[in-house]
C-alpha positions as CSV (number, residue, x, y, z in Angstrom):
1,X,0.0,0.0,0.0
2,X,1.6,3.3,-1.1
3,X,1.4,6.6,0.8
4,X,-1.3,8.0,-1.5
5,X,-3.5,4.9,-0.7
6,X,-3.0,5.3,3.0
7,X,-4.0,8.9,3.0
8,X,-7.1,8.2,0.9
9,X,-8.2,5.4,3.2
10,X,-7.7,7.6,6.3
11,X,-9.7,10.4,4.7
12,X,-12.6,8.1,3.9
13,X,-12.6,6.8,7.5
14,X,-12.7,10.2,8.9
15,X,-15.5,11.2,6.6
16,X,-17.6,8.3,7.7
17,X,-17.9,9.7,11.2
18,X,-20.9,12.0,11.4
19,X,-22.1,14.1,14.4
20,X,-25.6,15.2,14.7
21,X,-27.5,17.4,17.2
22,X,-30.9,16.6,18.5
23,X,-33.2,18.2,21.1
24,X,-35.4,16.3,23.5
25,X,-38.1,17.3,25.9
26,X,-37.1,16.3,29.5
27,X,-39.0,16.4,32.7
28,X,-37.4,18.3,35.6
29,X,-37.4,17.2,39.2
30,X,-36.6,19.9,41.8
31,X,-36.2,18.2,45.2
32,X,-36.5,20.2,48.4
33,X,-35.4,19.8,51.9
34,X,-36.0,17.7,53.9
35,X,-35.4,15.2,51.1
36,X,-37.1,12.3,53.0
37,X,-40.4,14.3,53.0
38,X,-40.0,15.2,49.3
39,X,-39.4,11.5,48.5
40,X,-42.6,10.6,50.4
41,X,-44.6,13.1,48.3
42,X,-43.0,11.7,45.2
43,X,-44.0,8.2,46.2
44,X,-47.5,9.4,46.7
45,X,-47.6,10.7,43.1
46,X,-46.0,7.6,41.6
47,X,-48.5,5.4,43.5
48,X,-51.3,7.1,41.6
49,X,-49.4,7.1,38.3
50,X,-47.0,4.1,38.3
51,X,-44.3,4.3,35.7
52,X,-44.8,8.0,35.0
53,X,-41.1,8.6,34.5
54,X,-40.2,5.2,33.2
55,X,-38.1,5.5,30.0
56,X,-38.2,9.3,30.0
57,X,-35.3,11.7,30.3
58,X,-35.3,13.5,33.6
59,X,-33.1,16.4,34.8
60,X,-32.4,16.9,38.5
61,X,-32.5,20.6,39.5
62,X,-30.6,21.0,42.8
63,X,-30.8,24.8,43.0
64,X,-32.9,24.6,46.2
65,X,-30.5,22.2,47.9
66,X,-26.9,22.2,49.2
67,X,-25.8,18.6,49.0
68,X,-22.6,16.8,49.7
69,X,-21.2,14.3,47.2
70,X,-22.3,11.3,49.2
71,X,-25.8,12.8,49.7
72,X,-26.2,13.3,45.9
73,X,-25.2,9.7,45.3
74,X,-27.8,8.5,47.8
75,X,-30.5,10.7,46.2
76,X,-29.8,9.4,42.7
77,X,-29.8,5.8,44.1
78,X,-33.2,6.5,45.7
79,X,-34.5,7.8,42.4
80,X,-33.1,4.8,40.5
81,X,-35.1,2.5,42.9
82,X,-38.2,4.3,41.7
83,X,-37.3,3.7,38.0
84,X,-36.3,7.4,37.5
85,X,-33.1,7.7,35.5
86,X,-31.4,11.1,35.7
87,X,-29.8,12.2,32.5
88,X,-28.3,15.5,33.7
89,X,-27.9,17.7,36.8
90,X,-28.4,21.5,36.9
91,X,-28.0,24.0,39.7
92,X,-25.4,21.9,41.6
93,X,-22.1,22.9,43.1
94,X,-19.5,21.5,40.5
95,X,-17.4,20.2,43.4
96,X,-20.0,17.5,44.3
97,X,-20.1,16.1,40.7
98,X,-17.7,13.8,39.0
99,X,-17.3,10.4,37.4
100,X,-20.1,8.0,37.9
101,X,-22.7,10.8,38.2
102,X,-24.9,12.3,35.5
103,X,-23.2,15.3,33.8
104,X,-23.9,18.9,34.7
105,X,-26.1,20.8,32.2
106,X,-27.2,24.4,31.9
107,X,-29.1,26.6,29.5
108,X,-32.3,24.8,29.8
109,X,-35.5,26.8,29.7
110,X,-39.2,26.2,29.7
111,X,-41.1,26.7,26.5
112,X,-42.9,30.0,26.5
113,X,-46.6,30.2,25.9
114,X,-46.1,31.2,22.3
115,X,-43.5,28.5,21.7
116,X,-40.6,31.0,21.3
117,X,-37.4,30.1,23.1
118,X,-35.8,33.1,24.7
119,X,-33.5,33.4,27.7
120,X,-34.4,35.6,30.7
121,X,-33.7,39.3,30.0
122,X,-33.3,38.8,26.2
123,X,-35.6,40.6,23.8
124,X,-36.5,39.5,20.3
125,X,-34.8,41.9,17.9
126,X,-36.5,42.8,14.6
127,X,-34.7,41.4,11.6
128,X,-34.3,42.8,8.2
129,X,-37.0,41.8,5.8
130,X,-34.5,39.9,3.6
131,X,-33.5,37.8,6.6
132,X,-37.0,37.0,7.8
133,X,-38.0,33.4,8.0
134,X,-41.5,31.8,7.9
135,X,-43.1,31.9,11.3
136,X,-43.0,28.6,13.3
137,X,-46.3,26.8,13.4
138,X,-48.4,27.3,16.5
139,X,-50.1,24.0,16.2
140,X,-49.5,20.4,15.1
141,X,-52.2,18.3,13.4
142,X,-51.9,14.5,13.2
143,X,-54.2,12.8,10.7
144,X,-53.9,9.4,12.3
145,X,-54.2,7.6,15.6
146,X,-51.3,7.3,18.0
147,X,-50.4,3.7,18.7
148,X,-49.4,2.2,22.1
149,X,-45.8,3.0,23.0
150,X,-45.7,6.1,20.8
151,X,-45.0,9.5,22.4
152,X,-45.8,12.7,20.5
153,X,-44.4,16.0,21.9
154,X,-45.1,19.4,20.4
155,X,-43.6,22.4,22.3
156,X,-44.8,25.1,19.8
157,X,-48.4,25.3,20.8
158,X,-51.6,23.2,20.5
159,X,-51.6,19.5,19.5
160,X,-54.6,18.0,17.6
161,X,-55.1,14.3,16.9
162,X,-57.7,13.3,14.2
163,X,-58.0,9.7,15.6
164,X,-57.6,7.9,18.9
165,X,-54.8,7.6,21.3
166,X,-54.1,4.0,22.4
167,X,-53.4,2.8,25.9
168,X,-49.7,3.3,26.7
169,X,-49.3,6.2,24.2
170,X,-48.6,9.7,25.3
171,X,-49.3,13.3,24.1
172,X,-47.3,16.3,25.4
173,X,-47.9,19.9,24.3
174,X,-47.0,23.3,25.5
175,X,-50.5,24.4,24.5
176,X,-53.9,22.6,24.5
177,X,-54.5,19.1,23.3
178,X,-57.5,18.1,21.2
179,X,-58.3,14.4,20.5
180,X,-61.1,13.7,18.0
181,X,-61.4,10.1,19.0
182,X,-60.9,8.0,22.1
183,X,-58.2,9.1,24.5
184,X,-56.9,6.0,26.2
185,X,-53.3,7.0,26.9
186,X,-51.9,10.0,28.7
187,X,-52.3,13.7,27.7
188,X,-50.1,16.4,29.3
189,X,-51.0,19.9,28.2
190,X,-49.5,23.3,29.2
191,X,-46.0,21.7,29.6
192,X,-44.3,25.1,29.3
193,X,-46.3,26.6,32.1
194,X,-49.4,27.6,30.2
195,X,-52.1,27.4,32.9
196,X,-54.7,28.4,30.3
197,X,-54.2,25.2,28.3
198,X,-57.0,22.7,28.1
199,X,-57.5,19.1,27.0
200,X,-60.5,18.0,24.9
201,X,-61.4,14.5,23.7
202,X,-64.4,12.9,22.1
203,X,-64.3,9.8,24.3
204,X,-62.6,9.7,27.7
205,X,-60.8,6.5,28.6
206,X,-57.6,8.4,29.7
207,X,-55.0,6.8,31.9
208,X,-53.8,10.3,33.0
209,X,-54.5,13.9,32.1
210,X,-52.3,16.8,33.2
211,X,-52.0,20.6,32.8
212,X,-48.9,22.4,33.9
213,X,-47.9,19.4,36.0
214,X,-51.2,19.1,37.9
215,X,-52.7,15.7,37.0
216,X,-55.4,13.2,37.6
217,X,-55.2,9.5,36.9
218,X,-58.1,7.2,35.8
219,X,-58.6,6.2,39.4
220,X,-59.0,9.8,40.5
221,X,-61.7,10.6,37.9
222,X,-65.4,10.5,38.6
223,X,-66.8,7.3,37.0
224,X,-69.6,9.2,35.2
225,X,-67.0,11.0,33.1
226,X,-65.7,7.9,31.5
227,X,-66.6,6.9,28.0
228,X,-67.9,10.4,27.1
229,X,-66.6,13.7,25.7
230,X,-64.8,15.8,28.3
231,X,-62.7,18.9,28.7
232,X,-60.0,19.4,31.3
233,X,-58.7,22.7,32.6
234,X,-56.8,24.2,35.5
235,X,-58.5,26.3,38.1
236,X,-56.0,27.6,40.6
237,X,-54.1,24.6,41.8
238,X,-57.0,22.1,41.1
239,X,-57.5,20.2,37.9
240,X,-61.1,20.3,36.7
241,X,-62.8,17.7,34.5
242,X,-66.3,18.1,33.0
243,X,-68.5,16.5,30.4
244,X,-69.0,18.2,27.0
245,X,-72.5,18.4,25.6
């Protein structure tokens, strides 16, 4: 093999390595002191919605705590026992992090009510007409049913499904959720803090409904609201569910 062949082969090998960037929606847990009490409250929520965090990326926000390295290890172990896998840590003293722990992350932000992503204190500056881009869609329409095991997330506004949502499926939107069919899975609206978001479905067999983190499971719902059209909204700190029509 001559020198030219070796260089050509090395070039092809390097070119075959591709790096891509992807963004994912993650849940954030913000434990508070005393941790034992917080874990008890977490257990109460998980009891009503078993497997809520299973298979989902979760970020641990430690801004409200001052933990030692050993205490952080114990906390993550306690969460692992509950099938909660932490993919990153924010708001922590860098000195308590290290090998064997999830990596530190920063720059995360909630999705605004309009779906625009801006950092605190920043203002959207007008751009020249020649540089203007088409506005981002404020809604997502699915012309098909959502199958079991599927998860659909839209952080730009309202999510509408022309079809049914199977048991084990999940919908997540920063705005409202509309299901023109049977809702058997889980629907989480207002994920970016929009307390005005609502959930509508033609037939309610939902496993869980939530708005801005306040949720009800099937066991919590009034039995007379099953198998009929409903709407869900947030009133103060309480989730309200009522029949439509």
